[in-house]
C-alpha positions as CSV (number, residue, x, y, z in Angstrom):
1,M,6.3,45.3,22.7
2,R,4.7,45.0,26.1
3,L,1.7,47.2,25.1
4,T,1.2,45.2,21.8
5,L,1.0,42.0,23.6
6,A,-1.3,43.1,26.5
7,L,-3.7,44.6,23.8
8,L,-3.6,41.3,21.8
9,A,-4.2,39.6,25.3
10,L,-7.7,41.7,25.6
11,I,-8.6,41.2,21.9
12,L,-8.0,37.7,21.5
13,P,-9.8,35.1,23.2
14,L,-7.7,32.6,25.6
15,G,-6.2,29.7,23.7
16,S,-6.3,31.5,20.2
17,I,-2.6,32.2,20.0
18,G,-0.7,29.2,18.6
19,A,-1.8,26.3,17.0
20,Q,-3.8,24.4,19.4
21,D,-6.7,23.6,17.0
22,F,-4.5,22.0,14.6
23,K,-4.6,18.2,14.7
24,A,-2.1,15.8,13.0
25,V,-3.2,12.7,11.7
26,G,-2.6,9.4,13.7
27,A,-3.8,10.3,16.8
28,P,-6.4,11.8,19.0
29,A,-6.2,15.9,19.5
30,D,-7.7,15.6,22.9
31,P,-7.4,12.3,24.4
32,K,-9.5,11.2,27.4
33,V,-6.5,9.2,28.8
34,E,-3.2,11.2,28.7
35,V,-0.3,8.8,28.1
36,A,3.4,9.8,27.3
37,W,4.4,7.2,24.6
38,N,7.8,8.4,24.9
39,R,8.7,6.3,27.9
40,Y,8.6,2.8,29.3
41,Y,6.3,1.8,32.2
42,D,6.7,-0.4,35.4
43,Y,4.2,-2.5,36.7
44,D,2.5,0.3,38.6
45,G,2.4,2.3,35.5
46,I,0.9,-0.5,33.6
47,T,-1.7,-1.1,35.9
48,D,-2.6,2.7,36.1
49,I,-3.1,2.9,32.2
50,C,-5.2,-0.2,32.2
51,R,-7.3,1.2,35.1
52,R,-7.6,4.6,33.5
53,L,-8.6,3.2,30.2
54,A,-11.3,1.0,31.6
55,K,-12.7,3.8,33.5
56,A,-12.8,6.2,30.8
57,F,-14.1,4.0,28.3
58,P,-16.6,1.5,30.0
59,D,-18.4,0.6,26.7
60,L,-15.2,-0.2,24.9
61,V,-12.7,-1.4,27.7
62,R,-12.8,-3.9,30.3
63,M,-10.0,-5.0,32.7
64,E,-9.3,-8.2,34.3
65,S,-6.7,-10.5,35.8
66,I,-5.8,-13.6,33.9
67,G,-4.0,-15.2,37.0
68,R,-1.1,-14.2,39.0
69,S,2.8,-14.2,38.2
70,T,5.4,-16.4,40.0
71,Q,6.0,-13.5,42.6
72,G,2.2,-12.6,43.0
73,R,1.7,-9.9,40.6
74,E,-1.8,-10.0,38.7
75,M,-1.3,-10.4,35.0
76,W,-3.6,-7.9,33.6
77,A,-5.7,-8.3,30.3
78,L,-7.7,-5.7,28.6
79,T,-10.7,-6.8,26.3
80,V,-11.4,-4.1,23.8
81,T,-14.4,-4.1,21.6
82,D,-17.7,-2.3,21.1
83,F,-19.8,-3.8,23.9
84,K,-23.0,-1.9,22.7
85,R,-22.9,-3.1,19.1
86,G,-22.0,-6.3,17.0
87,G,-23.6,-8.8,19.6
88,D,-22.1,-10.7,22.2
89,A,-18.3,-10.0,22.7
90,A,-17.3,-13.7,23.2
91,R,-18.9,-14.5,19.8
92,K,-17.0,-12.0,17.8
93,P,-13.8,-13.1,16.1
94,G,-11.0,-12.7,18.6
95,F,-7.4,-11.2,18.3
96,Y,-5.0,-11.9,21.2
97,I,-1.9,-9.6,21.8
98,D,0.8,-9.9,24.3
99,G,4.4,-8.7,24.9
100,N,7.5,-8.9,27.1
101,I,7.6,-12.7,27.5
102,H,11.4,-12.0,27.7
103,S,11.7,-9.6,30.4
104,N,14.8,-7.4,28.8
105,E,12.5,-7.1,25.8
106,I,10.3,-4.5,27.3
107,Q,8.9,-2.7,24.1
108,G,6.1,-5.2,23.6
109,T,4.3,-3.8,26.3
110,E,4.0,-0.3,25.1
111,V,3.0,-1.7,21.9
112,A,0.2,-3.3,23.4
113,L,-1.0,-0.8,25.7
114,Y,-0.7,1.9,22.8
115,T,-3.1,-0.6,20.8
116,A,-5.8,-0.6,23.5
117,W,-5.4,3.1,24.2
118,Y,-5.5,4.0,20.3
119,L,-8.7,1.8,19.7
120,A,-10.6,3.2,22.5
121,E,-9.6,7.0,21.9
122,M,-10.0,6.6,17.8
123,H,-13.5,5.2,18.4
124,G,-15.9,7.5,16.9
125,R,-13.4,9.2,15.0
126,V,-12.1,6.7,12.6
127,G,-14.4,4.7,10.5
128,M,-12.3,1.7,10.2
129,I,-11.8,1.4,14.0
130,D,-15.6,1.7,14.5
131,T,-16.0,-1.3,12.1
132,L,-13.3,-3.2,13.7
133,L,-14.5,-2.8,17.3
134,E,-18.0,-3.6,16.2
135,G,-17.1,-6.8,14.5
136,R,-14.0,-7.8,16.4
137,V,-12.8,-8.3,20.0
138,F,-9.1,-7.7,21.2
139,Y,-7.6,-9.5,24.2
140,I,-4.5,-7.6,25.1
141,V,-2.2,-8.8,27.8
142,P,0.6,-6.0,28.1
143,T,3.1,-7.9,29.9
144,I,3.2,-11.8,30.4
145,N,6.5,-11.6,32.6
146,P,5.8,-8.7,34.9
147,D,8.1,-9.8,37.6
148,A,11.3,-9.9,35.7
149,R,10.4,-6.8,33.8
150,E,10.5,-5.2,37.2
151,D,13.6,-6.5,38.1
152,F,15.1,-5.6,34.5
153,M,13.8,-1.9,34.9
154,K,14.6,-1.3,38.6
155,K,17.8,-3.4,39.4
156,P,21.2,-3.5,37.9
157,N,21.3,-5.5,34.6
158,T,22.6,-5.9,31.0
159,M,20.8,-5.1,28.1
160,H,20.2,-8.8,27.8
161,S,19.5,-9.7,31.4
162,P,17.4,-11.2,32.8
163,R,15.9,-12.8,29.7
164,S,14.2,-15.4,32.1
165,G,11.4,-15.2,34.6
166,M,12.1,-15.0,38.4
167,A,11.3,-18.6,39.4
168,P,14.4,-19.5,41.3
169,R,16.7,-22.1,39.6
170,D,20.2,-23.6,40.6
171,D,22.0,-22.6,37.2
172,D,25.5,-23.9,38.4
173,G,24.3,-27.2,40.3
174,D,25.7,-26.2,43.5
175,G,22.6,-26.5,45.5
176,L,22.2,-22.9,45.7
177,V,19.8,-20.8,43.4
178,D,20.5,-17.3,41.9
179,E,23.5,-16.6,44.4
180,D,25.8,-15.6,41.6
181,G,24.3,-12.6,39.5
182,P,25.8,-9.6,38.4
183,D,27.4,-6.9,40.4
184,D,26.9,-3.2,39.8
185,L,30.7,-2.2,40.6
186,D,30.2,1.6,40.0
187,G,26.3,1.8,41.2
188,D,25.1,3.3,38.0
189,G,22.2,0.8,37.6
190,S,23.7,-0.8,34.6
191,I,25.8,-3.6,34.3
192,T,28.5,-2.8,31.5
193,Q,31.8,-4.7,30.7
194,M,35.2,-4.9,32.4
195,R,38.5,-4.5,30.9
196,R,41.9,-4.6,32.4
197,R,45.1,-2.9,30.9
198,D,47.6,-5.9,29.9
199,V,50.7,-5.6,27.6
200,N,49.7,-9.0,26.4
201,G,46.0,-8.1,25.8
202,R,44.6,-8.6,22.3
203,W,42.1,-5.7,22.5
204,R,42.6,-2.1,21.8
205,A,40.6,1.0,21.4
206,S,39.0,1.6,17.9
207,E,40.4,4.7,16.3
208,E,36.8,5.7,15.0
209,D,35.7,5.9,18.6
210,P,37.9,5.2,21.5
211,R,35.0,4.1,23.7
212,M,34.7,1.0,21.5
213,M,37.1,-1.8,21.8
214,V,38.3,-3.8,18.8
215,R,40.4,-7.0,18.6
216,A,44.2,-6.3,17.7
217,K,44.9,-7.5,14.3
218,A,47.8,-10.2,13.8
219,G,51.1,-8.5,14.3
220,E,49.6,-5.6,15.7
221,P,50.1,-4.9,19.7
222,G,47.0,-4.8,22.1
223,T,46.6,-2.9,25.3
224,H,43.6,-4.5,27.1
225,E,42.3,-7.8,28.3
226,M,38.5,-8.1,28.0
227,L,37.0,-9.5,31.1
228,E,33.4,-10.4,32.0
229,E,30.3,-8.3,32.4
230,E,30.3,-6.5,35.7
231,G,30.6,-8.7,38.6
232,I,32.3,-10.7,41.6
233,D,32.6,-14.4,42.1
234,N,30.1,-14.5,44.9
235,D,30.0,-18.0,45.7
236,G,33.8,-18.7,45.4
237,D,33.5,-21.3,42.6
238,G,35.8,-19.5,40.4
239,L,33.3,-18.3,37.9
240,V,31.7,-14.9,37.8
241,N,27.8,-14.4,37.2
242,E,27.2,-17.9,36.2
243,D,24.0,-18.1,38.5
244,G,21.4,-15.0,38.2
245,P,17.8,-15.0,38.3
246,G,16.6,-18.0,36.2
247,F,17.6,-19.1,34.0
248,Y,15.2,-20.5,31.6
249,D,13.5,-19.3,28.6
250,P,10.1,-18.6,28.7
251,N,9.5,-18.9,25.0
252,R,10.6,-22.6,25.1
253,D,8.0,-23.7,27.6
254,W,4.8,-23.9,25.4
255,G,3.2,-27.0,24.8
256,W,4.0,-27.8,21.2
257,N,7.0,-29.7,19.9
258,W,8.4,-29.0,23.4
259,Q,12.1,-30.6,23.9
260,P,14.2,-30.9,27.1
261,R,17.0,-28.8,27.5
262,Y,19.7,-31.0,26.1
263,V,18.0,-30.5,23.0
264,Q,16.5,-27.1,23.1
265,Y,18.4,-24.7,25.3
266,G,16.3,-22.8,28.0
267,A,13.9,-25.4,28.3
268,D,12.5,-25.9,31.7
269,R,11.4,-29.1,33.4
270,Y,8.2,-29.9,31.2
271,P,5.7,-28.1,28.9
272,F,3.9,-25.2,30.7
273,T,6.3,-25.4,33.9
274,L,5.7,-21.7,34.2
275,Q,2.7,-20.1,35.9
276,E,2.8,-17.2,33.7
277,N,2.7,-19.3,30.4
278,R,-0.1,-21.6,32.2
279,N,-2.2,-18.4,32.8
280,V,-2.0,-17.3,29.1
281,R,-2.7,-20.8,28.1
282,D,-5.9,-21.0,30.1
283,F,-7.1,-17.8,29.1
284,V,-6.7,-18.5,25.3
285,M,-8.2,-22.1,25.7
286,S,-11.2,-20.3,27.4
287,H,-11.7,-18.0,24.3
288,P,-12.0,-20.6,21.3
289,N,-13.1,-17.2,19.3
290,I,-9.4,-16.3,18.9
291,A,-8.6,-16.5,15.2
292,G,-5.2,-14.2,15.3
293,A,-2.4,-13.6,17.6
294,Q,0.5,-11.2,17.9
295,S,3.5,-11.7,20.3
296,Y,5.8,-8.8,20.6
297,H,9.8,-9.3,21.1
298,N,13.1,-7.6,20.3
299,A,15.4,-7.1,18.4
300,G,16.2,-7.6,14.8
301,G,13.4,-5.8,13.0
302,M,11.6,-9.2,11.9
303,I,8.0,-10.3,11.3
304,L,8.4,-14.1,12.3
305,R,5.9,-16.8,11.3
306,P,6.1,-20.3,12.4
307,P,7.1,-23.2,12.3
308,G,10.3,-22.9,14.5
309,A,11.5,-26.2,13.5
310,E,11.9,-27.8,10.0
311,E,10.1,-31.0,11.0
312,D,6.8,-28.9,11.6
313,A,7.0,-27.5,8.0
314,P,4.9,-30.1,6.2
315,T,2.1,-29.3,8.6
316,F,1.9,-25.9,6.9
317,T,-0.3,-26.4,3.7
318,S,0.2,-24.2,0.8
319,N,-3.1,-22.4,1.4
320,D,-2.1,-21.7,4.9
321,V,1.2,-20.6,4.0
322,E,-0.6,-18.3,1.4
323,V,-2.6,-16.7,4.2
324,Y,0.6,-16.0,6.1
325,D,2.4,-14.4,3.2
326,V,-0.6,-11.9,2.5
327,I,-0.3,-10.7,6.1
328,G,3.5,-10.7,6.4
329,K,4.3,-9.3,3.1
330,R,2.0,-6.3,3.9
331,G,3.9,-5.9,7.2
332,E,7.0,-5.4,5.3
333,Q,5.6,-2.5,3.9
334,M,3.9,-1.0,6.7
335,L,7.1,-1.6,8.8
336,P,10.2,-0.1,7.1
337,G,13.4,-2.2,7.6
338,Y,11.4,-5.1,8.8
339,K,11.8,-8.4,7.1
340,Y,9.1,-11.3,7.1
341,M,10.5,-14.6,7.8
342,T,9.9,-18.2,8.7
343,T,11.7,-18.8,12.0
344,Y,13.5,-22.2,11.4
345,K,14.5,-21.4,7.8
346,D,15.4,-17.7,8.1
347,L,16.7,-17.2,11.7
348,Y,17.2,-20.5,13.9
349,T,15.6,-23.8,15.1
350,T,13.2,-23.1,18.2
351,Y,11.2,-25.6,20.0
352,G,8.3,-24.9,22.4
353,G,7.7,-21.5,21.2
354,E,4.4,-19.5,21.7
355,V,3.3,-18.7,18.3
356,D,3.9,-22.5,17.5
357,W,1.6,-23.5,20.1
358,F,-1.0,-20.9,18.8
359,Y,-1.0,-22.1,15.3
360,S,-0.7,-26.0,15.9
361,M,-2.7,-26.4,19.1
362,R,-5.2,-23.4,18.7
363,G,-5.3,-23.3,14.8
364,V,-4.6,-19.6,15.2
365,Y,-2.5,-17.6,12.6
366,A,0.3,-16.0,15.0
367,F,3.0,-13.7,14.4
368,T,6.2,-12.7,16.5
369,N,7.4,-9.2,15.7
370,E,11.1,-8.4,16.8
371,L,11.0,-4.5,17.2
372,W,14.1,-2.6,17.3
373,S,16.7,-3.2,14.3
374,S,20.0,-1.3,13.0
375,F,17.5,0.5,10.5
376,N,16.2,2.4,13.3
377,M,19.3,4.4,13.5
378,F,20.4,5.5,10.1
379,G,18.0,3.8,7.7
380,T,20.3,1.0,6.8
381,R,19.8,-2.6,7.8
382,H,22.6,-4.8,8.8
383,E,22.6,-8.5,9.5
384,E,23.4,-7.8,13.2
385,W,20.1,-8.1,15.3
386,F,21.0,-5.0,17.5
387,G,22.8,-3.0,14.8
388,N,26.2,-2.7,13.4
389,R,28.8,-1.6,16.1
390,K,30.0,1.1,14.5
391,D,26.6,2.3,13.9
392,L,25.7,1.9,17.6
393,Y,28.6,4.1,18.6
394,S,27.9,6.6,16.0
395,F,24.3,7.0,17.0
396,D,24.9,7.4,20.5
397,R,27.5,9.9,19.7
398,F,25.8,12.0,17.2
399,V,22.0,11.3,18.1
400,L,21.9,10.4,21.8
401,F,24.9,12.6,22.6
402,G,26.7,10.0,24.7
403,E,23.8,8.8,26.9
404,G,23.7,5.2,25.8
405,I,27.5,4.4,26.2
406,V,29.4,4.6,29.4
407,D,33.0,6.0,29.3
408,W,35.5,3.8,30.7
409,H,36.5,4.6,34.1
410,T,38.3,2.8,36.7
411,V,37.1,1.0,40.0
412,E,38.1,-1.3,42.4
413,H,37.4,-4.9,42.1
414,P,37.4,-7.0,45.3
415,Q,39.0,-9.9,43.5
416,Y,40.7,-8.5,40.6
417,G,42.2,-5.2,41.6
418,P,41.8,-2.1,39.6
419,V,39.7,-2.5,36.5
420,E,38.1,-0.3,34.1
421,V,34.0,-0.7,33.5
422,G,32.2,1.0,30.6
423,G,30.2,0.2,27.4
424,A,26.4,0.0,26.6
425,T,24.0,0.7,29.1
426,K,20.9,-1.7,29.8
427,N,18.6,0.6,28.1
428,Y,20.6,0.8,24.9
429,T,21.3,-1.3,21.7
430,R,18.2,-3.4,21.7
431,I,15.5,-1.1,23.3
432,N,14.2,2.1,21.3
433,P,15.2,5.4,22.4
434,S,12.4,7.6,23.8
435,F,11.8,9.6,20.8
436,L,11.4,6.0,18.4
437,I,9.0,4.6,20.9
438,E,5.7,6.0,19.4
439,E,6.6,5.4,15.9
440,M,7.2,1.7,16.6
441,A,4.0,1.3,18.7
442,H,1.8,3.1,15.9
443,R,3.5,1.2,12.7
444,N,3.4,-2.3,15.1
445,M,-0.4,-1.7,16.1
446,A,-1.3,-0.9,12.5
447,F,0.1,-4.1,11.4
448,T,-1.8,-6.3,14.0
449,L,-5.0,-4.2,13.1
450,Y,-4.3,-5.2,9.4
451,H,-4.1,-8.8,10.6
452,A,-7.3,-8.4,12.8
453,W,-9.2,-6.9,9.8
454,Q,-8.5,-10.2,7.7
455,M,-9.7,-12.6,10.5
456,P,-13.0,-14.4,9.1
457,Q,-16.1,-12.8,8.9
458,V,-19.1,-14.8,7.9
459,V,-22.2,-13.5,6.2
460,V,-25.3,-15.1,5.0
461,Q,-25.0,-13.8,1.5
462,K,-28.4,-14.9,-0.2
463,V,-31.3,-17.3,0.9
464,D,-33.5,-18.9,-2.1
465,R,-36.7,-20.7,-1.8
466,R,-38.1,-22.9,-4.7
467,R,-41.7,-24.4,-4.0
468,L,-42.0,-28.2,-4.7
469,D,-44.9,-30.5,-4.6
470,G,-46.5,-32.0,-1.4
471,G,-46.0,-28.6,0.5
472,L,-42.4,-28.9,0.5
473,T,-39.7,-26.1,-0.2
474,E,-36.2,-26.2,-1.3
475,V,-34.2,-23.8,0.7
476,T,-30.6,-22.7,-0.5
477,A,-28.2,-20.5,1.3
478,T,-25.0,-19.1,0.1
479,I,-22.8,-18.7,3.2
480,A,-19.6,-16.3,2.5
481,N,-16.4,-15.4,4.3
482,T,-15.5,-11.7,3.4
483,R,-12.0,-11.8,4.6
484,V,-8.5,-13.6,3.7
485,I,-8.4,-15.9,6.8
486,P,-10.5,-18.9,6.5
487,T,-12.8,-19.7,9.3
488,R,-10.5,-22.7,10.1
489,T,-7.2,-23.5,9.1
490,E,-6.5,-26.7,7.1
491,W,-4.4,-27.8,9.9
492,D,-7.2,-27.2,12.3
493,V,-9.7,-29.2,10.1
494,R,-7.4,-32.0,9.5
495,N,-7.0,-32.4,13.4
496,G,-10.3,-31.2,14.7
497,I,-8.6,-28.4,17.1
498,S,-12.0,-26.4,16.9
499,R,-15.4,-27.6,15.9
500,A,-16.8,-27.2,12.4
501,D,-18.9,-24.0,11.5
502,L,-22.6,-24.6,12.0
503,V,-25.3,-23.5,9.5
504,T,-29.0,-24.0,11.0
505,I,-32.3,-23.2,9.6
506,A,-35.7,-22.5,11.3
507,G,-39.2,-22.0,10.1
508,G,-40.3,-25.5,8.8
509,T,-39.6,-29.2,9.4
510,V,-36.4,-30.1,7.8
511,L,-36.4,-33.5,6.0
512,S,-32.9,-33.3,4.5
513,G,-29.7,-31.1,4.4
514,A,-26.6,-31.2,2.4
515,I,-23.5,-29.2,1.4
516,V,-23.7,-28.3,-2.4
517,A,-20.4,-29.4,-3.9
518,D,-21.4,-28.3,-7.5
519,R,-24.2,-25.9,-8.1
520,N,-23.9,-26.3,-11.8
521,L,-24.2,-30.0,-11.9
522,G,-26.3,-30.1,-8.9
523,L,-24.0,-32.3,-6.8
524,A,-24.3,-32.5,-3.1
525,D,-23.1,-34.1,0.0
526,E,-26.1,-35.1,2.1
527,Q,-25.8,-34.9,6.0
528,K,-28.2,-37.5,7.3
529,H,-27.7,-36.7,11.0
530,R,-29.6,-33.6,12.3
531,P,-30.2,-32.1,8.6
532,E,-31.3,-29.0,10.2
533,R,-27.8,-28.2,11.4
534,I,-25.2,-28.4,8.6
535,A,-21.5,-28.8,9.7
536,V,-19.3,-27.3,7.4
537,P,-15.5,-27.9,7.8
538,S,-14.3,-24.6,6.9
539,I,-15.3,-21.5,4.9
540,P,-12.5,-20.3,2.8
541,G,-10.9,-16.7,2.8
542,Q,-12.8,-14.8,0.6
543,G,-14.8,-17.5,-0.6
544,Y,-18.2,-19.3,0.1
545,V,-20.2,-22.7,0.7
546,T,-23.6,-23.2,-0.5
547,V,-26.1,-25.3,1.6
548,R,-29.3,-26.7,0.8
549,W,-32.4,-28.0,2.5
550,I,-35.7,-29.7,1.6
551,V,-38.1,-28.4,4.3
552,K,-41.8,-29.2,4.9
553,G,-43.5,-25.7,5.2
554,S,-43.4,-22.5,2.9
555,G,-41.6,-20.1,5.1
556,P,-40.3,-17.7,5.5
557,F,-37.1,-19.3,7.0
558,T,-34.2,-18.0,9.1
559,V,-30.6,-19.1,8.3
560,T,-27.9,-18.7,11.1
561,V,-24.2,-19.6,10.3
562,D,-22.3,-19.9,13.5
563,S,-18.6,-20.2,13.2
564,Q,-16.1,-20.0,16.5
565,K,-13.4,-18.1,14.8
566,G,-15.7,-16.2,12.3
567,G,-18.6,-14.9,14.2
568,V,-22.3,-15.2,13.7
569,A,-24.6,-13.9,11.2
570,I,-28.3,-14.5,10.4
571,A,-30.7,-13.7,7.5
572,E,-34.2,-14.5,6.4
573,G,-35.5,-15.5,3.2
């Protein structure tokens, strides 16, 4: 055997043994930037990936800060487009992506990073990606809550904490801030549950899995009392864990239909109290070309569209809803186990949400994807967001081999005496296990790329000339939008959020200009002021408008359409 292997080593060139040359579809075989997509990255890791992408792909990726967080961290943004083709990046239709607005909902950062990485790596390999980057620009902010992400990853927490940011708040009204958060009694890095043996307790271990506690039925004896999550009454007020970091909800802070805390739990002092959200707001406001947006959360396996509140439902016209439906229903196909839903109607009422602000204040179609669901475990969707409890314990037992659930064990509590701690770790129940991260990232990225593909794309389809008496020419141009999303939503047009699309002509003296209302009957709406620059309210998705001028001169003429969200197109005729 040794001789055979030695001979093979001499005969075969290095690297020819095995399947190194075989490439699976869906990812580059030899990426310039090596990234492991089976793990989650802290702030330094995020920064490193962003910098390596910008360095490796200078013609496709640029890195900048959109501002600092509450604790002074730079909030990184990647602009991804083909800077050499397609014209000025700021005039291309833009797609905005962010994740991790809730600090414990970390997966969105990896999806955002994966999107930037995939677009850059697959440019020049996949024709659809080349077309996207030539005609679109992506603005990707991996985390918009970097401070609390660090806290969640590096300090003891539950799977639900901290949902907030890290701006100090006095939750219990005692004049102190963040003085009574959770305490890691066993030092394992996770805040789990506490229980105590009690003959009068109404809880007992499940027959299916002794690690799982269930309520004793009527007439059935219990064995335990369930206490709070791991913690101590640090401030002596008789309550445990009642004043941890925060608390406010960063996704109740946005400046559309904001409501105070007595109406909307989690609201802070006023709209855009939070520095991180103000940074995003200012970035988006400075990029009026943004026509689509995606925010990544967890959990529940949902594709959520606004509105968050029923009173906003009448602002969504049937045409705008139809556009949402085209994208959302395609998403259900692309994301097995996910449900396309309207937030207020199918989930619950929210005020001051980010995607509501995008639609109602910026005229942008925006979705929230909730990234983990029970379907990820055994292919069965349950109504519980994080999964049926039996499935959670079975999945941990048979697939994770016990890594996600801490066995009950005794610790000494300084106030309660001996207690037992155990239960789900902070990195289980709502966060994808390592081997499911890349599939989640790729499928959700594919959904956002489909959305980005359907953003408006204007073209000048045809320019016709007809000679008139007196040295005049009638010039008629057909301006089309080849994608599903209109250049402006109907809500945008109604409220003047963005400017109208502008169609201009050069090459002669313009005497009159009009939008043709009916080509067959010759009906037109004349624009008397500045007729050389016709203001078109919107170009419908997969539709067109016709404009007409009377020009002194015989041409040729240059027609230009300039749409803030649909791009720029030029033709001669």
